[in-house]
LUMLUMTI-271626 format. One line per 4 residues: their letters; for each residue y, x, z of C-alpha. Coordinates in steps of 0.02 Angstrom, whole numbers. Example, Ala and Ser with C-alpha at 12.3 -4.5 7.8 and 13.67 -1.06 7.14 Angstrom:
AS	-225,615,390  -53,684,357;
END
This chain:
MDTL	-7500,-6619,-2297  -7669,-6674,-2368  -7730,-6495,-2362  -7675,-6477,-2181;
FNFI	-7755,-6641,-2127  -7915,-6598,-2220  -7920,-6431,-2129  -7896,-6519,-1961;
GEIF	-8028,-6646,-2012  -8153,-6509,-2048  -8123,-6433,-1876  -8144,-6603,-1793;
GYVL	-8301,-6628,-1897  -8384,-6481,-1811  -8343,-6558,-1641  -8409,-6729,-1693;
MFFN	-8570,-6655,-1761  -8593,-6556,-1600  -8589,-6715,-1496  -8686,-6814,-1627;
NIFG	-8828,-6687,-1622  -8833,-6701,-1432  -8826,-6891,-1415  -8893,-6944,-1585;
NFGV	-8758,-7076,-1609  -8591,-7059,-1696  -8510,-7189,-1583  -8551,-7090,-1426;
AIIM	-8491,-6934,-1518  -8322,-7018,-1547  -8309,-7066,-1363  -8349,-6888,-1309;
FTVF	-8225,-6821,-1437  -8091,-6935,-1365  -8123,-6874,-1188  -8128,-6693,-1249;
SRLL	-7963,-6708,-1344  -7879,-6794,-1197  -7934,-6655,-1080  -7865,-6525,-1200;
MFPL	-7699,-6616,-1208  -7688,-6643,-1020  -7600,-6475,-986  -7470,-6526,-1115;
TIKQ	-7450,-6692,-1025  -7420,-6599,-861  -7295,-6487,-950  -7207,-6641,-1017;
QKNM	-7197,-6711,-841  -7126,-6547,-775  -6998,-6545,-914  -6945,-6723,-875;
AGMQ	-6929,-6681,-690  -6828,-6525,-733  -6710,-6624,-844  -6690,-6752,-706;
RLQP	-6647,-6611,-585  -6512,-6549,-704  -6423,-6716,-719  -6292,-6680,-583;
KMKE	-6250,-6513,-664  -6243,-6595,-835  -6123,-6724,-766  -6015,-6587,-691;
LQER	-6008,-6497,-860  -5963,-6661,-944  -5817,-6686,-825  -5758,-6506,-846;
YGNN	-5779,-6482,-1034  -5788,-6661,-1096  -5637,-6639,-1208  -5701,-6477,-1284;
RERY	-5863,-6524,-1370  -5903,-6349,-1432  -5876,-6269,-1261  -5977,-6408,-1180;
NEEV	-6126,-6376,-1296  -6117,-6189,-1260  -6117,-6218,-1072  -6261,-6340,-1086;
QKLY	-6365,-6213,-1183  -6325,-6081,-1052  -6379,-6203,-917  -6544,-6235,-1007;
EREG	-6576,-6049,-1025  -6530,-6013,-844  -6640,-6151,-777  -6782,-6120,-901;
QNPA	-6779,-6297,-972  -6809,-6357,-1150  -6749,-6533,-1190  -6874,-6546,-1334;
GGCL	-7021,-6486,-1230  -7072,-6663,-1182  -7099,-6715,-1363  -7247,-6598,-1395;
PMAI	-7387,-6712,-1332  -7322,-6856,-1437  -7305,-6744,-1589  -7484,-6679,-1572;
QLPI	-7560,-6854,-1566  -7516,-6887,-1749  -7612,-6736,-1820  -7760,-6780,-1708;
FYGL	-7761,-6958,-1772  -7751,-6909,-1955  -7874,-6765,-1934  -8002,-6881,-1854;
YRAI	-7966,-7009,-1990  -8012,-6881,-2123  -8169,-6830,-2029  -8225,-7013,-2022;
CMPI	-8172,-7064,-2197  -8244,-6906,-2278  -8397,-6871,-2170  -8494,-6779,-2306;
TCTL	-8365,-6643,-2334  -8276,-6640,-2165  -8418,-6678,-2045  -8573,-6618,-2137;
HLNI	-8471,-6486,-2232  -8568,-6513,-2394  -8506,-6489,-2573  -8527,-6655,-2663;
TEGT	-8477,-6596,-2836  -8594,-6451,-2871  -8781,-6415,-2873  -8921,-6533,-2835;
LGSA	-8819,-6633,-2709  -8685,-6665,-2839  -8811,-6735,-2963  -8895,-6839,-2827;
IARV	-8729,-6917,-2774  -8684,-6951,-2955  -8850,-7045,-2972  -8815,-7142,-2812;
KTLS	-8650,-7205,-2882  -8741,-7279,-3031  -8852,-7389,-2922  -8755,-7552,-2918;
DVYT	-8878,-7637,-2801  -8849,-7511,-2660  -8679,-7435,-2700  -8518,-7534,-2677;
TTSS	-8357,-7471,-2752  -8191,-7487,-2662  -8012,-7473,-2720  -7972,-7334,-2597;
AYYS	-8026,-7158,-2645  -8030,-7110,-2462  -8182,-7222,-2434  -8289,-7160,-2578;
QINV	-8391,-7046,-2464  -8417,-7190,-2343  -8484,-7291,-2489  -8605,-7150,-2531;
IEAV	-8668,-7144,-2351  -8691,-7333,-2348  -8786,-7325,-2514  -8900,-7186,-2451;
RNIG	-8931,-7288,-2295  -8974,-7439,-2402  -9097,-7333,-2502  -9184,-7304,-2336;
GNYA	-9274,-7145,-2389  -9361,-7231,-2537  -9296,-7102,-2661  -9444,-7109,-2779;
HYGF	-9411,-7294,-2811  -9239,-7252,-2881  -9298,-7102,-2981  -9233,-6961,-2872;
TAAE	-9320,-6793,-2885  -9391,-6706,-2734  -9246,-6582,-2735  -9119,-6723,-2742;
AEAL	-9208,-6815,-2602  -9203,-6658,-2496  -9017,-6636,-2532  -8983,-6818,-2478;
APIY	-9085,-6803,-2317  -8938,-6741,-2206  -8831,-6885,-2267  -8968,-7010,-2227;
ELSR	-8989,-6939,-2051  -8802,-6952,-2019  -8794,-7130,-2086  -8919,-7190,-1956;
GFNF	-8802,-7140,-1813  -8657,-7253,-1862  -8735,-7407,-1781  -8651,-7424,-1611;
LGID	-8695,-7576,-1503  -8734,-7677,-1659  -8570,-7629,-1745  -8567,-7528,-1905;
LLSI	-8432,-7397,-1872  -8413,-7365,-2059  -8366,-7545,-2097  -8190,-7614,-2097;
AKFW	-8162,-7758,-1977  -8168,-7931,-2054  -8176,-8101,-1971  -8356,-8122,-2030;
NPAI	-8431,-7956,-1967  -8459,-7889,-1791  -8329,-7753,-1816  -8194,-7881,-1778;
ILTF	-8243,-7864,-1595  -8168,-7689,-1592  -8003,-7760,-1657  -7987,-7869,-1502;
VVFI	-8041,-7722,-1394  -7904,-7616,-1473  -7772,-7748,-1433  -7829,-7770,-1252;
ASAG	-7847,-7582,-1224  -7677,-7540,-1300  -7578,-7678,-1215  -7672,-7666,-1049;
GMYL	-7670,-7476,-1048  -7482,-7470,-1074  -7456,-7603,-940  -7559,-7505,-814;
SNKI	-7472,-7342,-858  -7301,-7422,-838  -7353,-7499,-672  -7418,-7332,-607;
NGVA	-7259,-7243,-660  -7147,-7381,-591  -7079,-7428,-762  -7147,-7606,-761;
AQPA	-7034,-7652,-614  -6877,-7597,-705  -6771,-7734,-785  -6759,-7749,-972;
QPNG	-6620,-7655,-1058  -6477,-7753,-1137  -6520,-7812,-1312  -6698,-7747,-1285;
CSPN	-6867,-7801,-1223  -6959,-7769,-1062  -7090,-7631,-1048  -7227,-7762,-1041;
MMGV	-7169,-7837,-1205  -7171,-7663,-1280  -7353,-7649,-1228  -7395,-7813,-1313;
SMGL	-7305,-7757,-1470  -7399,-7592,-1473  -7563,-7686,-1448  -7528,-7802,-1594;
MSAW	-7481,-7655,-1705  -7639,-7560,-1658  -7747,-7713,-1692  -7663,-7737,-1861;
ISLS	-7696,-7556,-1911  -7878,-7569,-1855  -7904,-7705,-1987  -7877,-7577,-2126;
VPSA	-7973,-7425,-2063  -8158,-7395,-2024  -8213,-7465,-1856  -8245,-7289,-1793;
MALY	-8056,-7265,-1785  -8039,-7426,-1685  -8168,-7358,-1562  -8068,-7197,-1543;
WSCS	-7905,-7293,-1519  -7984,-7405,-1386  -8056,-7259,-1287  -7892,-7163,-1297;
SLIA	-7794,-7314,-1234  -7913,-7338,-1088  -7904,-7155,-1036  -7713,-7155,-1037;
PLQS	-7692,-7253,-872  -7812,-7134,-784  -7708,-6985,-841  -7550,-7074,-787;
WVVH	-7623,-7100,-613  -7670,-6916,-596  -7499,-6860,-657  -7409,-6982,-542;
KYYN	-7517,-6933,-393  -7505,-6744,-406  -7364,-6707,-529  -7230,-6837,-495;
AAIL	-7046,-6791,-503  -7024,-6779,-312  -7167,-6654,-293  -7114,-6550,-443;
NAKA	-6932,-6545,-388  -6983,-6495,-211  -7089,-6352,-280  -6948,-6298,-395;
EAQR	-6824,-6300,-250  -6944,-6198,-142  -6964,-6070,-282  -6775,-6062,-304;
MAKI	-6748,-6030,-118  -6884,-5898,-115  -6801,-5812,-262  -6633,-5815,-173;
RLEE	-6710,-5740,-16  -6788,-5600,-117  -6622,-5562,-201  -6534,-5560,-31;
EEVI	-6666,-5441,38  -6640,-5324,-110  -6452,-5327,-82  -6473,-5290,105;
KAVG	-6589,-5144,67  -6467,-5075,-61  -6320,-5086,60  -6421,-5006,200;
AAKG	-6473,-4863,87  -6293,-4837,31  -6229,-4822,212  -6350,-4680,249;
VKKF	-6281,-4566,111  -6117,-4467,122  -5976,-4515,10  -5987,-4363,-106;
SPIY	-6171,-4326,-79  -6224,-4380,-254  -6122,-4234,-327  -6221,-4102,-232;
ALPT	-6405,-4075,-210  -6467,-4157,-51  -6554,-4036,72  -6741,-4041,84;
AGNQ	-6833,-4079,245  -6866,-3893,281  -6687,-3841,252  -6628,-3985,358;
DNTN	-6736,-3924,504  -6669,-3745,488  -6492,-3810,484  -6520,-3914,640;
EKVN	-6596,-3763,730  -6447,-3653,687  -6326,-3787,748  -6421,-3799,912;
QNNA	-6418,-3610,934  -6230,-3603,901  -6199,-3742,1026  -6304,-3651,1158;
AQTE	-6210,-3487,1129  -6042,-3574,1144  -6097,-3656,1306  -6157,-3489,1378;
SKKT	-5997,-3400,1329  -5894,-3533,1414  -5995,-3513,1574  -5983,-3321,1578;
GGKK	-5798,-3326,1536  -5766,-3439,1683  -5859,-3322,1804  -5761,-3170,1744;
KKSN	-5599,-3260,1771  -5650,-3305,1948  -5700,-3125,1990  -5537,-3057,1920;
ASGQ	-5439,-3180,2022  -5530,-3135,2183  -5500,-2947,2150  -5318,-2976,2124;
NKKS	-5311,-3074,2286  -5397,-2932,2380  -5274,-2805,2309  -5125,-2911,2356;
SSAD	-5188,-2938,2534  -5219,-2749,2563  -5046,-2706,2498  -4965,-2826,2619;
YQGR	-5063,-2750,2763  -5006,-2574,2720  -4825,-2630,2711  -4830,-2712,2881;
KKK	-4911,-2556,2957  -4769,-2442,2898  -4642,-2553,2975;
END
């Protein structure tokens, strides 16, 4: 895990140095990094909200499956998985933003606690820089040792800052002074509003101010987020505490942790806690459960209409084809025209023959009548 967090810390170090080079202050760089990371995570927050709304929409169906297959646990789990797949829901999808916050916190912690290797990306064990840092650690009047190995690079930066560029006084060579110059430039940016961001908060240094800011930001930010989302108005659960008490507990825990880490981490935690209510307001305004469920229902109805249209088209196409027509080759357009012409000609011939046949029959009948009338006349004359 150390290798992974160091890798993340080196990536975050590039981002911090980018903002530090623009604004010339590491505190402002941390604030900009916090805003930048929150913006990157905002799509995941929206996805989490959509997943929560989708799971809320599935509750009636889940209850129906529980009533139907409650006694058969294995069948119930299978039907639930089918329901998730059919509806495109993932019950673990809402945990991703919370899971990502931990690597971000530890990655930034490494970038702050090891600024020489993770932020400046310098090798402190080899070459001229390695010998210069080894000399710095021997200067007891400017270098202070700590029990934690994580803070050794912070101690080097503080010692170089205490040297103040007077390298010749401490016997550094020109090459060593040149190698320490980037560290000295970085050390000057850790002063933020009179607070040394490399120091750990104590009751006798200004860094303790950030501890109170962390508590207020954490507790107040959670209270505002709960109020925006309507959680603060909900009653406390049995054998539990209210959402507001949870916010106070989280604030106290954050303040306690800030007493054991560099003040730069407290600044990051405070900014992140203050941005959280703003994100909650945006999510509640434009991505609340009612809006998301309405959009999902509209998409479902549109999908049903498209499926019905496809079925109607398929049925209409099937009615226009003879029952056994797929077995034989269907006639082309030209052959169909010739066939229609022949049928019309046959119908015309049959009609003509019927007309001529009727005339012949009439003429025959009139001839026969004439013959019969002349015969009668001759018979009467003889008499």
